[in-house]
C-alpha positions, 0 to 999 in steps of 0.5 A: 185471726190476729196471727194472719199476715196483715197490711202494714201491720194492721190485722183486719177481720174483713180481710180474713173473711176475704180468704174464705171461699165465696167472698172475693174482694173487689179491687185487689188490696181493698176490704170490699166484699162481693159475696156470691155475686152480690154488690157491696151494699147487699151485705148486712154489716152490724156492730152490736145490732147497729148497722154500719153503712161504710165499714172502710177506712182509707178508701177501702184499704182498712176496715172500721173494726178494731180487732182489740174491741171485737169479741166474735163474728158470725157470717151467713152467705146463705140459709139466713135465719129469719131474724136477719133481713134488709140485705140480699147477699150476706150477714156479718154480725159483729159483737164487741167485747164486754170488758173484764168484770174481775180486774183492770187490764190494759193493752196497746201497740204501735204499728207502722201507721197506727197506735192503739190502746184498750182499757177494761175492768170492773165498775162493780166487781162481778156485776158490771164492767167496761171496755174502751178501745181506740186507735189512730193513724199518725201519718199526718203528724209526720207529713205536717213536720215535713211540710213545716220544714219545707214551707220556705221552698217555693218549688215544694208541693205540700203533702196532703194531711190524712188520718183516721181514728176509731173509738169503741166503748161498752159497759154492761150491768147485771141489774138482777138475777133476771136482767142485764143491760148493755150500752155500747157505741162506736165513732170513727172518722177519716179526714183528708185535706190540704191548705194552699195560699188561695185554695183549701180542700177537706174531705171527711167521712165516718160512721157513728153507732150506739146500742142499748140492749136489755136482756130479760129472763122470763123463765128457764125456757123463755128470755128476750132482748129489747134493743135500741140502736142508732146509726149514722154515716156521712161524708162532707167535701168542702172547698174554699177559694179566695172569697168563695166556698162550697160544700157537698155531702150526703148523710144516712141516719137510722133509729131502730127499736127491736125485740127478740124472743127465744123460747125452748118449746120442747121436743127438739124445737127452739123458737125465735120470734120478734120484730123491729121498726126503723126510721131512716133519714137520707140527705142525698146530693147536698150542696151549699155554696156562697161567697164569704160576704154573703152576697151569693148563696146557693143550696140544693139537695133532697131529703127523704124520710122512710120507715122500715118494719119487720116481724119474723118467726123461726124454728130450729128443730132437731128431731134426732141426732141426724137432722137439723132443720131451720125454717122461718118466715119474715114479713117486711115492709117499707114506707116512703112519701106515700108509697108502701112496699111489703112482702113475705120472705121464706127461709129454710135450711136443712142439715143431715148427717149420714154418719160421723164423717159425712153431712149434707146440707141445703138451703133456700132464702128469699130476701128483700132490700129497701135501701140502695147504694149506687156508685159510678166507680169500680171500688167502694168510695165514701161518696157513693150514695145511699138512696131509699125505695121510691115509686120509681126505684122499687125494692131489690129482691133475691132468691138463693138456693145452695147445696153442699156437703162436709166431710171429715178427713181423718182426725184433723181435716174438714173438707167442704163443698157447696154449690149455689145459684142466686137470682137478683131483681130490681138491681140499681145502677147509673146511666151513662154520664150520670150527674149526681149533684145539683140534680132536681131529678136524681132518680132519672140518673138510675137504671133498673135491671136484673142479675144472677150468679152461680158457682162452686165453693171448695175448702179444706181446713185443719184446726188442730196441731202445730200446723193449721190453716185452710185452702179455699177455692171459688169458681163463679159467674156473675151477670147483670143485665136488662137495665132500663133507665128510669128516665126513658130519654137517658141511655144505658150501655149494654142495656138489652144483654147480660154482661159481667159486672166489674167484680166478676171473678172467675177463679179465686184461690186462697191458701192460709198456713199458720205454724206454732213453733213454740209458746213465743214464736209462730209463723204465718203465710198466705197466698192469694190468686185471682182472675183479673177484674173488669174495667170500662175503658174508652174505645175512642174519642170525640174531638169537637170543631168550631164553625171555622173548622178549627179543633177545640180543646174539648175532647170527650172519650167514647166508651162504646156500647159495651160496659166493662169491656176489658179484663185486667191480668190475674194477680198473685200475692204472697204475705208472710208474718 
Protein backbone atom coordinates (compact mmCIF):
# COMPACT_ATOMS: atom_id res chain seq x y z
CA UNK A 1 0.00 0.00 0.00
CA UNK A 2 2.76 2.46 0.91
CA UNK A 3 4.53 2.04 -2.43
CA UNK A 4 1.54 3.17 -4.49
CA UNK A 5 1.94 6.79 -5.71
CA UNK A 6 0.46 9.21 -3.20
CA UNK A 7 -1.09 12.68 -3.32
CA UNK A 8 1.56 15.23 -2.26
CA UNK A 9 3.60 12.39 -0.76
CA UNK A 10 0.83 11.17 1.57
CA UNK A 11 -0.13 7.49 1.26
CA UNK A 12 -3.83 6.85 1.82
CA UNK A 13 -5.69 3.58 2.29
CA UNK A 14 -8.98 4.96 0.96
CA UNK A 15 -7.26 6.02 -2.26
CA UNK A 16 -5.90 2.50 -2.64
CA UNK A 17 -9.44 1.12 -2.28
CA UNK A 18 -10.61 3.47 -5.05
CA UNK A 19 -8.23 1.66 -7.41
CA UNK A 20 -10.15 -1.59 -6.93
CA UNK A 21 -13.14 -2.57 -9.14
CA UNK A 22 -16.55 -1.40 -7.95
CA UNK A 23 -15.25 1.41 -5.69
CA UNK A 24 -15.19 4.66 -7.68
CA UNK A 25 -14.61 8.01 -6.04
CA UNK A 26 -17.05 10.88 -6.29
CA UNK A 27 -15.32 14.07 -7.37
CA UNK A 28 -11.92 13.34 -8.91
CA UNK A 29 -9.10 13.68 -6.38
CA UNK A 30 -11.22 13.09 -3.27
CA UNK A 31 -11.41 10.03 -0.99
CA UNK A 32 -15.19 9.62 -1.09
CA UNK A 33 -16.32 6.03 -1.74
CA UNK A 34 -19.46 5.25 -3.75
CA UNK A 35 -19.48 1.46 -3.53
CA UNK A 36 -21.68 -0.27 -6.09
CA UNK A 37 -23.96 2.73 -6.47
CA UNK A 38 -24.29 3.54 -2.78
CA UNK A 39 -23.96 6.95 -1.15
CA UNK A 40 -20.95 7.82 1.00
CA UNK A 41 -22.97 7.44 4.22
CA UNK A 42 -23.86 3.86 3.26
CA UNK A 43 -20.31 2.67 4.06
CA UNK A 44 -19.76 1.30 7.56
CA UNK A 45 -16.25 2.54 8.40
CA UNK A 46 -14.93 1.36 11.76
CA UNK A 47 -11.57 1.83 13.49
CA UNK A 48 -11.00 -0.79 16.19
CA UNK A 49 -14.81 -1.38 16.23
CA UNK A 50 -15.64 2.35 16.67
CA UNK A 51 -17.60 4.09 13.90
CA UNK A 52 -15.82 6.86 11.99
CA UNK A 53 -18.52 9.20 10.66
CA UNK A 54 -16.35 11.44 8.48
CA UNK A 55 -13.16 9.71 7.28
CA UNK A 56 -11.84 12.79 5.47
CA UNK A 57 -9.41 15.66 5.89
CA UNK A 58 -9.13 18.76 3.69
CA UNK A 59 -12.67 18.44 2.29
CA UNK A 60 -12.04 14.91 1.08
CA UNK A 61 -8.51 15.07 -0.35
CA UNK A 62 -6.99 12.99 2.48
CA UNK A 63 -8.45 10.33 4.74
CA UNK A 64 -8.25 10.25 8.53
CA UNK A 65 -6.27 6.99 8.51
CA UNK A 66 -2.57 7.37 9.22
CA UNK A 67 -0.98 4.37 7.49
CA UNK A 68 1.82 4.29 10.09
CA UNK A 69 -0.80 3.28 12.69
CA UNK A 70 -2.83 0.81 10.58
CA UNK A 71 -2.27 -2.93 11.01
CA UNK A 72 -4.78 -4.32 8.52
CA UNK A 73 -8.01 -3.59 6.68
CA UNK A 74 -10.91 -5.75 5.54
CA UNK A 75 -13.50 -4.58 3.05
CA UNK A 76 -16.80 -6.18 2.05
CA UNK A 77 -18.80 -4.99 -0.98
CA UNK A 78 -21.39 -7.75 -0.70
CA UNK A 79 -22.07 -11.05 1.04
CA UNK A 80 -21.74 -9.25 4.37
CA UNK A 81 -21.13 -11.43 7.45
CA UNK A 82 -23.96 -11.26 9.98
CA UNK A 83 -21.87 -9.44 12.60
CA UNK A 84 -21.86 -6.29 10.46
CA UNK A 85 -24.86 -4.01 10.05
CA UNK A 86 -26.20 -0.49 10.09
CA UNK A 87 -25.14 0.50 6.56
CA UNK A 88 -26.26 -0.56 3.07
CA UNK A 89 -23.30 -0.67 0.69
CA UNK A 90 -19.99 -1.70 2.24
CA UNK A 91 -18.00 -2.47 5.37
CA UNK A 92 -14.47 -1.13 5.89
CA UNK A 93 -12.99 -2.66 9.05
CA UNK A 94 -9.68 -1.00 10.02
CA UNK A 95 -7.47 -2.32 12.83
CA UNK A 96 -4.71 -0.34 14.50
CA UNK A 97 -1.27 -1.75 15.21
CA UNK A 98 -0.73 -3.09 18.72
CA UNK A 99 2.88 -2.11 19.31
CA UNK A 100 6.09 -4.08 19.64
CA UNK A 101 6.16 -6.06 22.92
CA UNK A 102 9.86 -6.92 22.65
CA UNK A 103 11.77 -3.70 21.96
CA UNK A 104 11.35 0.05 21.57
CA UNK A 105 11.40 1.60 18.12
CA UNK A 106 10.45 4.80 16.38
CA UNK A 107 9.84 6.00 12.86
CA UNK A 108 8.95 9.29 11.27
CA UNK A 109 8.98 11.30 8.13
CA UNK A 110 8.69 14.76 6.64
CA UNK A 111 6.49 15.12 3.58
CA UNK A 112 5.49 17.97 1.35
CA UNK A 113 2.63 19.01 3.62
CA UNK A 114 2.82 16.81 6.76
CA UNK A 115 5.26 15.47 9.29
CA UNK A 116 4.63 12.26 11.21
CA UNK A 117 6.12 10.33 14.11
CA UNK A 118 5.42 6.85 15.49
CA UNK A 119 6.75 5.36 18.73
CA UNK A 120 6.13 1.82 19.97
CA UNK A 121 7.52 -0.60 22.50
CA UNK A 122 6.85 -2.86 25.49
CA UNK A 123 5.29 -1.72 28.74
CA UNK A 124 6.15 -5.10 30.24
CA UNK A 125 8.28 -7.19 27.94
CA UNK A 126 6.31 -9.86 26.04
CA UNK A 127 3.17 -9.13 28.10
CA UNK A 128 2.09 -5.62 27.16
CA UNK A 129 2.92 -3.00 24.56
CA UNK A 130 1.99 0.46 23.30
CA UNK A 131 2.01 2.48 20.11
CA UNK A 132 1.55 6.23 19.63
CA UNK A 133 1.40 7.73 16.15
CA UNK A 134 0.75 11.31 15.11
CA UNK A 135 0.88 13.51 12.05
CA UNK A 136 0.26 17.18 11.35
CA UNK A 137 0.28 19.50 8.39
CA UNK A 138 2.45 22.59 8.62
CA UNK A 139 1.13 24.73 5.77
CA UNK A 140 -0.31 27.15 8.34
CA UNK A 141 3.15 27.74 9.82
CA UNK A 142 4.32 28.92 6.40
CA UNK A 143 1.27 31.06 5.63
CA UNK A 144 1.49 32.78 9.02
CA UNK A 145 5.05 33.86 8.29
CA UNK A 146 3.98 35.18 4.89
CA UNK A 147 1.06 37.07 6.43
CA UNK A 148 3.34 38.49 9.12
CA UNK A 149 5.81 39.73 6.54
CA UNK A 150 3.04 41.40 4.52
CA UNK A 151 1.01 42.88 7.36
CA UNK A 152 2.12 46.45 6.59
CA UNK A 153 1.00 46.20 2.95
CA UNK A 154 -2.51 47.77 2.75
CA UNK A 155 -3.28 45.96 -0.55
CA UNK A 156 -2.30 42.50 0.71
CA UNK A 157 -5.06 39.95 1.32
CA UNK A 158 -3.97 37.56 4.11
CA UNK A 159 -3.83 33.84 3.30
CA UNK A 160 -6.29 31.85 5.46
CA UNK A 161 -4.87 29.41 8.01
CA UNK A 162 -5.49 25.70 7.53
CA UNK A 163 -4.11 22.58 9.18
CA UNK A 164 -5.16 19.10 10.22
CA UNK A 165 -3.73 16.58 12.64
CA UNK A 166 -4.27 12.99 13.76
CA UNK A 167 -3.28 11.17 16.93
CA UNK A 168 -3.57 7.39 17.30
CA UNK A 169 -2.72 5.51 20.49
CA UNK A 170 -3.12 1.90 21.59
CA UNK A 171 -2.01 -0.31 24.48
CA UNK A 172 -2.61 -4.00 25.08
CA UNK A 173 -2.14 -6.13 28.16
CA UNK A 174 -1.81 -9.91 28.50
CA UNK A 175 -3.78 -10.28 31.75
CA UNK A 176 -3.35 -14.04 31.96
CA UNK A 177 -3.35 -17.18 29.89
CA UNK A 178 -7.01 -16.66 28.93
CA UNK A 179 -7.49 -12.89 29.04
CA UNK A 180 -6.23 -9.93 27.09
CA UNK A 181 -7.20 -6.25 27.22
CA UNK A 182 -6.90 -3.69 24.39
CA UNK A 183 -7.32 0.08 24.81
CA UNK A 184 -7.14 2.38 21.80
CA UNK A 185 -8.15 5.84 20.71
CA UNK A 186 -8.10 8.27 17.83
CA UNK A 187 -8.43 12.04 17.77
CA UNK A 188 -8.27 14.19 14.64
CA UNK A 189 -9.17 17.74 13.71
CA UNK A 190 -9.25 20.10 10.75
CA UNK A 191 -9.04 23.84 11.36
CA UNK A 192 -9.60 26.58 8.81
CA UNK A 193 -9.89 30.29 9.49
CA UNK A 194 -8.73 33.83 9.02
CA UNK A 195 -8.71 37.07 10.98
CA UNK A 196 -9.41 40.58 9.75
CA UNK A 197 -9.67 44.02 11.26
CA UNK A 198 -13.45 43.78 11.64
CA UNK A 199 -14.24 40.17 10.74
CA UNK A 200 -13.01 36.79 12.06
CA UNK A 201 -13.98 33.38 10.69
CA UNK A 202 -13.18 29.83 11.86
CA UNK A 203 -14.33 26.43 10.63
CA UNK A 204 -13.33 23.34 12.65
CA UNK A 205 -14.37 19.71 12.35
CA UNK A 206 -13.13 16.32 13.44
CA UNK A 207 -13.59 12.81 14.81
CA UNK A 208 -12.81 11.19 18.12
CA UNK A 209 -13.05 7.47 18.91
CA UNK A 210 -12.22 5.27 21.87
CA UNK A 211 -12.23 1.48 22.25
CA UNK A 212 -11.85 -0.91 25.17
CA UNK A 213 -11.88 -4.60 24.17
CA UNK A 214 -11.61 -7.61 26.47
CA UNK A 215 -10.73 -10.94 24.88
CA UNK A 216 -11.47 -14.08 26.92
CA UNK A 217 -10.74 -17.69 25.93
CA UNK A 218 -13.23 -20.11 27.49
CA UNK A 219 -11.75 -23.21 25.86
CA UNK A 220 -9.96 -24.32 22.72
CA UNK A 221 -13.33 -24.15 20.91
CA UNK A 222 -14.95 -21.03 22.41
CA UNK A 223 -13.74 -17.48 22.94
CA UNK A 224 -15.37 -14.06 23.18
CA UNK A 225 -14.72 -10.35 22.66
CA UNK A 226 -16.55 -7.77 24.77
CA UNK A 227 -16.10 -4.26 23.40
CA UNK A 228 -17.02 -0.76 24.54
CA UNK A 229 -16.66 2.03 21.98
CA UNK A 230 -17.17 5.78 21.84
CA UNK A 231 -17.51 7.79 18.62
CA UNK A 232 -17.95 11.51 18.09
CA UNK A 233 -18.05 13.70 15.01
CA UNK A 234 -18.73 17.42 15.06
CA UNK A 235 -18.23 20.55 13.04
CA UNK A 236 -18.36 24.14 14.18
CA UNK A 237 -18.44 27.39 12.17
CA UNK A 238 -17.92 30.64 14.07
CA UNK A 239 -18.08 34.16 12.66
CA UNK A 240 -17.31 37.32 14.60
CA UNK A 241 -18.12 40.81 13.40
CA UNK A 242 -17.51 43.90 15.49
CA UNK A 243 -19.86 43.65 18.45
CA UNK A 244 -21.61 40.48 17.26
CA UNK A 245 -20.92 36.76 16.74
CA UNK A 246 -22.75 33.66 15.61
CA UNK A 247 -21.96 29.96 15.68
CA UNK A 248 -23.46 27.09 13.68
CA UNK A 249 -22.66 23.42 13.89
CA UNK A 250 -23.76 19.83 14.21
CA UNK A 251 -22.70 16.83 16.28
CA UNK A 252 -23.30 13.08 16.37
CA UNK A 253 -22.13 11.01 19.32
CA UNK A 254 -22.31 7.22 19.91
CA UNK A 255 -21.77 4.99 22.93
CA UNK A 256 -21.75 1.29 22.06
CA UNK A 257 -21.48 -2.00 23.95
CA UNK A 258 -21.15 -5.30 22.08
CA UNK A 259 -20.27 -8.94 22.66
CA UNK A 260 -19.09 -11.40 20.02
CA UNK A 261 -18.67 -15.14 20.54
CA UNK A 262 -16.75 -17.58 18.34
CA UNK A 263 -17.45 -21.32 18.61
CA UNK A 264 -15.81 -24.14 16.67
CA UNK A 265 -18.79 -26.51 16.56
CA UNK A 266 -17.10 -29.30 14.63
CA UNK A 267 -18.06 -31.05 11.38
CA UNK A 268 -16.76 -28.05 9.44
CA UNK A 269 -18.96 -25.51 11.26
CA UNK A 270 -17.69 -22.30 12.86
CA UNK A 271 -20.40 -20.31 14.63
CA UNK A 272 -20.25 -16.61 15.39
CA UNK A 273 -23.00 -14.97 17.42
CA UNK A 274 -23.54 -11.93 19.62
CA UNK A 275 -25.24 -8.59 19.92
CA UNK A 276 -24.78 -4.89 20.53
CA UNK A 277 -26.62 -1.80 21.69
CA UNK A 278 -25.77 1.80 20.72
CA UNK A 279 -26.97 5.09 22.15
CA UNK A 280 -26.97 7.85 19.51
CA UNK A 281 -27.12 11.56 20.25
CA UNK A 282 -27.68 13.99 17.38
CA UNK A 283 -27.36 17.79 17.62
CA UNK A 284 -28.74 18.96 14.28
CA UNK A 285 -28.65 22.46 12.77
CA UNK A 286 -27.33 24.11 15.93
CA UNK A 287 -27.19 27.91 15.80
CA UNK A 288 -26.20 30.42 18.48
CA UNK A 289 -25.94 34.16 17.91
CA UNK A 290 -25.62 37.22 20.09
CA UNK A 291 -24.01 40.55 20.75
CA UNK A 292 -20.85 40.88 22.79
CA UNK A 293 -22.61 42.92 25.47
CA UNK A 294 -25.32 40.27 25.91
CA UNK A 295 -28.26 42.49 24.97
CA UNK A 296 -29.07 40.29 21.94
CA UNK A 297 -29.12 36.50 22.14
CA UNK A 298 -30.61 33.79 19.92
CA UNK A 299 -30.30 29.99 19.70
CA UNK A 300 -31.94 27.24 17.66
CA UNK A 301 -31.47 23.59 16.72
CA UNK A 302 -32.77 20.08 17.35
CA UNK A 303 -31.48 17.30 19.58
CA UNK A 304 -32.40 13.64 19.12
CA UNK A 305 -31.55 10.63 21.25
CA UNK A 306 -31.94 7.19 19.72
CA UNK A 307 -31.11 3.62 20.67
CA UNK A 308 -29.99 1.08 18.08
CA UNK A 309 -29.66 -2.63 18.85
CA UNK A 310 -28.89 -5.87 17.05
CA UNK A 311 -28.45 -9.60 17.64
CA UNK A 312 -26.97 -12.00 15.12
CA UNK A 313 -25.84 -15.55 14.43
CA UNK A 314 -23.69 -16.71 11.55
CA UNK A 315 -22.31 -20.07 10.46
CA UNK A 316 -19.31 -20.67 8.24
CA UNK A 317 -19.58 -24.24 6.99
CA UNK A 318 -16.97 -26.13 4.98
CA UNK A 319 -18.56 -29.52 4.23
CA UNK A 320 -15.65 -30.52 1.97
CA UNK A 321 -12.70 -29.07 0.11
CA UNK A 322 -14.89 -27.66 -2.67
CA UNK A 323 -17.63 -25.86 -0.74
CA UNK A 324 -17.46 -22.85 1.54
CA UNK A 325 -20.87 -21.64 2.80
CA UNK A 326 -21.47 -18.62 5.01
CA UNK A 327 -25.01 -17.91 6.18
CA UNK A 328 -26.50 -15.81 8.92
CA UNK A 329 -29.42 -13.90 10.35
CA UNK A 330 -29.31 -10.47 11.95
CA UNK A 331 -32.16 -8.85 13.84
CA UNK A 332 -31.78 -5.09 14.22
CA UNK A 333 -33.90 -2.27 15.56
CA UNK A 334 -33.99 1.41 16.39
CA UNK A 335 -35.95 3.51 18.90
CA UNK A 336 -36.41 7.27 18.70
CA UNK A 337 -39.00 9.55 20.30
CA UNK A 338 -41.60 6.84 20.91
CA UNK A 339 -41.18 5.15 17.52
CA UNK A 340 -39.81 1.64 17.00
CA UNK A 341 -38.30 0.22 13.81
CA UNK A 342 -37.04 -3.34 13.50
CA UNK A 343 -36.43 -6.07 10.95
CA UNK A 344 -34.60 -9.28 10.08
CA UNK A 345 -31.59 -9.15 7.76
CA UNK A 346 -30.74 -12.50 6.12
CA UNK A 347 -27.25 -13.06 4.66
CA UNK A 348 -25.91 -15.88 2.48
CA UNK A 349 -22.65 -16.37 0.61
CA UNK A 350 -21.37 -19.48 -1.17
CA UNK A 351 -18.15 -20.41 -2.92
CA UNK A 352 -17.61 -23.57 -4.96
CA UNK A 353 -14.23 -24.65 -6.36
CA UNK A 354 -14.63 -26.55 -9.62
CA UNK A 355 -10.93 -27.36 -9.62
CA UNK A 356 -7.66 -25.89 -8.42
CA UNK A 357 -7.94 -22.98 -10.86
CA UNK A 358 -11.62 -22.06 -11.16
CA UNK A 359 -14.05 -21.08 -8.39
CA UNK A 360 -17.62 -19.76 -8.54
CA UNK A 361 -19.29 -17.59 -5.90
CA UNK A 362 -22.69 -16.09 -5.17
CA UNK A 363 -24.12 -13.94 -2.38
CA UNK A 364 -27.26 -12.23 -1.12
CA UNK A 365 -27.59 -9.63 1.63
CA UNK A 366 -30.43 -7.60 3.06
CA UNK A 367 -29.29 -4.52 4.99
CA UNK A 368 -31.03 -1.82 7.04
CA UNK A 369 -29.72 1.66 7.89
CA UNK A 370 -31.14 3.79 10.71
CA UNK A 371 -29.04 6.97 10.41
CA UNK A 372 -28.89 9.14 7.30
CA UNK A 373 -26.45 11.65 5.83
CA UNK A 374 -28.16 14.33 3.77
CA UNK A 375 -26.11 16.64 1.58
CA UNK A 376 -26.86 19.55 -0.74
CA UNK A 377 -23.50 19.30 -2.52
CA UNK A 378 -21.90 16.96 -5.01
CA UNK A 379 -18.97 16.16 -2.71
CA UNK A 380 -18.77 15.08 0.91
CA UNK A 381 -18.46 18.20 3.06
CA UNK A 382 -18.00 18.54 6.83
CA UNK A 383 -21.30 20.44 6.97
CA UNK A 384 -23.38 17.51 5.73
CA UNK A 385 -25.99 16.55 8.32
CA UNK A 386 -26.45 13.19 10.07
CA UNK A 387 -30.08 12.57 10.96
CA UNK A 388 -31.83 9.67 12.74
CA UNK A 389 -34.82 7.65 11.58
CA UNK A 390 -38.13 9.18 12.68
CA UNK A 391 -41.83 8.68 12.05
CA UNK A 392 -41.54 10.61 8.76
CA UNK A 393 -37.98 9.60 7.80
CA UNK A 394 -38.00 5.82 8.09
CA UNK A 395 -34.95 3.50 7.88
CA UNK A 396 -33.28 2.87 4.54
CA UNK A 397 -32.93 -0.70 3.28
CA UNK A 398 -31.25 -2.61 0.47
CA UNK A 399 -31.26 -5.99 -1.23
CA UNK A 400 -28.12 -7.03 -3.09
CA UNK A 401 -27.31 -10.14 -5.12
CA UNK A 402 -23.96 -10.91 -6.74
CA UNK A 403 -22.54 -13.68 -8.93
CA UNK A 404 -18.88 -14.10 -9.76
CA UNK A 405 -15.93 -16.28 -10.60
CA UNK A 406 -12.18 -16.33 -10.05
CA UNK A 407 -9.66 -18.07 -12.28
CA UNK A 408 -5.95 -18.72 -11.78
CA UNK A 409 -4.07 -17.90 -14.99
CA UNK A 410 -0.79 -19.76 -15.03
CA UNK A 411 1.13 -19.43 -11.78
CA UNK A 412 1.10 -15.67 -11.28
CA UNK A 413 -2.20 -14.12 -12.38
CA UNK A 414 -5.68 -14.18 -10.83
CA UNK A 415 -8.66 -13.15 -12.96
CA UNK A 416 -11.89 -12.14 -11.19
CA UNK A 417 -15.27 -11.27 -12.66
CA UNK A 418 -18.42 -10.33 -10.72
CA UNK A 419 -21.92 -9.12 -11.55
CA UNK A 420 -24.21 -7.40 -9.04
CA UNK A 421 -27.67 -5.91 -8.68
CA UNK A 422 -28.75 -3.73 -5.76
CA UNK A 423 -32.23 -2.43 -4.92
CA UNK A 424 -32.44 0.54 -2.54
CA UNK A 425 -35.45 1.77 -0.58
CA UNK A 426 -36.31 4.92 1.41
CA UNK A 427 -33.39 6.93 0.10
CA UNK A 428 -33.07 10.42 1.59
CA UNK A 429 -32.37 13.61 -0.35
CA UNK A 430 -33.10 17.34 -0.05
CA UNK A 431 -35.94 19.11 -1.80
CA UNK A 432 -35.16 22.03 -4.09
CA UNK A 433 -33.97 25.18 -2.29
CA UNK A 434 -33.62 23.40 1.04
CA UNK A 435 -33.06 25.48 4.18
CA UNK A 436 -30.85 23.68 6.72
CA UNK A 437 -30.43 26.13 9.57
CA UNK A 438 -32.90 28.04 11.75
CA UNK A 439 -35.57 25.64 10.55
CA UNK A 440 -38.19 24.36 13.00
CA UNK A 441 -39.19 21.58 10.58
CA UNK A 442 -35.95 20.26 9.12
CA UNK A 443 -37.66 17.03 8.05
CA UNK A 444 -39.83 19.13 5.76
CA UNK A 445 -36.69 19.75 3.67
CA UNK A 446 -36.29 16.01 2.96
CA UNK A 447 -37.59 13.87 0.12
CA UNK A 448 -37.83 10.07 0.29
CA UNK A 449 -37.30 7.91 -2.79
CA UNK A 450 -35.95 4.69 -4.27
CA UNK A 451 -32.95 3.56 -6.24
CA UNK A 452 -31.13 0.74 -7.91
CA UNK A 453 -27.67 -0.06 -9.22
CA UNK A 454 -26.19 -2.84 -11.31
CA UNK A 455 -22.94 -3.53 -13.03
CA UNK A 456 -19.97 -5.70 -13.85
CA UNK A 457 -16.52 -5.76 -12.21
CA UNK A 458 -13.45 -7.23 -13.88
CA UNK A 459 -9.98 -7.52 -12.40
CA UNK A 460 -6.66 -9.20 -13.06
CA UNK A 461 -3.92 -9.21 -10.41
CA UNK A 462 -0.31 -10.35 -10.12
CA UNK A 463 1.05 -10.73 -6.58
CA UNK A 464 4.42 -12.45 -7.06
CA UNK A 465 7.63 -11.53 -8.86
CA UNK A 466 9.51 -8.29 -9.36
CA UNK A 467 6.62 -6.84 -11.35
CA UNK A 468 3.29 -6.83 -9.48
CA UNK A 469 0.04 -4.94 -9.68
CA UNK A 470 -3.50 -5.14 -10.98
CA UNK A 471 -5.96 -3.85 -13.55
CA UNK A 472 -9.52 -3.14 -12.49
CA UNK A 473 -12.50 -2.18 -14.63
CA UNK A 474 -16.09 -1.40 -13.64
CA UNK A 475 -19.12 -0.97 -15.90
CA UNK A 476 -21.98 0.40 -13.81
CA UNK A 477 -25.40 2.05 -13.86
CA UNK A 478 -26.87 3.95 -10.88
CA UNK A 479 -30.36 5.43 -10.64
CA UNK A 480 -32.42 7.29 -8.03
CA UNK A 481 -36.04 8.31 -8.39
CA UNK A 482 -39.67 8.34 -7.24
CA UNK A 483 -38.81 10.97 -4.61
CA UNK A 484 -41.70 12.39 -2.64
CA UNK A 485 -41.16 15.43 -0.38
CA UNK A 486 -41.92 14.83 3.29
CA UNK A 487 -43.75 18.17 3.18
CA UNK A 488 -46.24 17.84 0.28
CA UNK A 489 -46.08 21.59 -0.31
CA UNK A 490 -42.38 21.42 -1.25
CA UNK A 491 -40.97 20.58 -4.69
CA UNK A 492 -38.44 17.98 -5.85
CA UNK A 493 -37.17 18.12 -9.45
CA UNK A 494 -37.42 14.87 -11.46
CA UNK A 495 -39.61 13.40 -8.72
CA UNK A 496 -41.53 10.91 -10.88
CA UNK A 497 -38.68 9.37 -12.88
CA UNK A 498 -35.43 7.52 -12.22
CA UNK A 499 -32.39 9.65 -13.04
CA UNK A 500 -28.65 9.15 -12.51
CA UNK A 501 -27.24 10.77 -9.34
CA UNK A 502 -24.11 12.88 -9.43
CA UNK A 503 -21.84 9.92 -8.69
CA UNK A 504 -23.13 7.78 -11.58
CA UNK A 505 -20.01 6.75 -13.50
CA UNK A 506 -20.43 4.41 -16.45
CA UNK A 507 -16.80 3.41 -16.94
CA UNK A 508 -14.04 3.25 -14.34
CA UNK A 509 -10.59 1.83 -15.16
CA UNK A 510 -7.50 1.61 -12.94
CA UNK A 511 -4.05 0.24 -13.76
CA UNK A 512 -1.51 -0.20 -10.96
CA UNK A 513 2.06 -1.42 -11.62
CA UNK A 514 4.88 -1.88 -9.10
CA UNK A 515 8.42 -2.94 -10.05
CA UNK A 516 11.03 -3.95 -7.45
CA UNK A 517 14.40 -3.16 -9.03
CA UNK A 518 16.45 -4.22 -6.00
CA UNK A 519 16.32 -4.05 -2.20
CA UNK A 520 16.64 -0.26 -2.23
CA UNK A 521 14.79 0.85 -5.33
CA UNK A 522 11.24 0.30 -6.54
CA UNK A 523 9.13 2.09 -9.13
CA UNK A 524 5.36 2.46 -9.19
CA UNK A 525 2.78 3.91 -11.50
CA UNK A 526 -0.98 4.20 -11.76
CA UNK A 527 -3.31 5.19 -14.57
CA UNK A 528 -6.94 6.08 -13.88
CA UNK A 529 -9.69 6.66 -16.43
CA UNK A 530 -13.27 7.53 -15.56
CA UNK A 531 -16.43 8.73 -17.23
CA UNK A 532 -17.34 12.28 -16.31
CA UNK A 533 -19.40 12.97 -13.21
CA UNK A 534 -22.78 14.63 -13.36
CA UNK A 535 -23.59 18.11 -12.12
CA UNK A 536 -26.67 20.31 -11.92
CA UNK A 537 -26.34 23.60 -13.81
CA UNK A 538 -28.86 26.40 -14.35
CA UNK A 539 -30.84 26.41 -17.58
CA UNK A 540 -31.83 30.06 -17.19
CA UNK A 541 -32.41 32.80 -14.66
CA UNK A 542 -35.14 34.99 -13.26
CA UNK A 543 -34.67 38.77 -13.01
CA UNK A 544 -37.24 40.50 -10.81
CA UNK A 545 -38.69 43.95 -11.52
CA UNK A 546 -40.09 46.54 -9.18
CA UNK A 547 -43.58 48.00 -9.60
CA UNK A 548 -42.21 50.82 -11.78
CA UNK A 549 -40.75 48.30 -14.20
CA UNK A 550 -37.12 48.76 -13.22
CA UNK A 551 -34.94 45.66 -12.81
CA UNK A 552 -33.88 44.79 -9.28
CA UNK A 553 -30.44 43.48 -8.36
CA UNK A 554 -31.93 40.11 -7.30
CA UNK A 555 -31.31 37.52 -10.04
CA UNK A 556 -32.27 33.92 -9.22
CA UNK A 557 -30.93 30.97 -11.31
CA UNK A 558 -33.44 28.54 -12.82
CA UNK A 559 -32.21 24.95 -12.57
CA UNK A 560 -35.11 23.48 -14.53
CA UNK A 561 -37.04 20.32 -13.69
CA UNK A 562 -34.27 17.78 -14.33
CA UNK A 563 -31.57 17.22 -11.73
CA UNK A 564 -27.97 16.46 -12.72
CA UNK A 565 -28.53 17.72 -16.24
CA UNK A 566 -24.90 17.93 -17.41
CA UNK A 567 -22.25 15.23 -17.62
CA UNK A 568 -18.70 16.51 -17.36
CA UNK A 569 -15.91 15.26 -19.68
CA UNK A 570 -14.05 12.05 -18.87
CA UNK A 571 -10.81 12.29 -16.91
CA UNK A 572 -7.47 10.52 -17.32
CA UNK A 573 -4.74 10.70 -14.68
CA UNK A 574 -1.24 9.25 -14.39
CA UNK A 575 0.76 9.03 -11.16
CA UNK A 576 4.37 7.87 -10.79
CA UNK A 577 6.56 7.20 -7.81
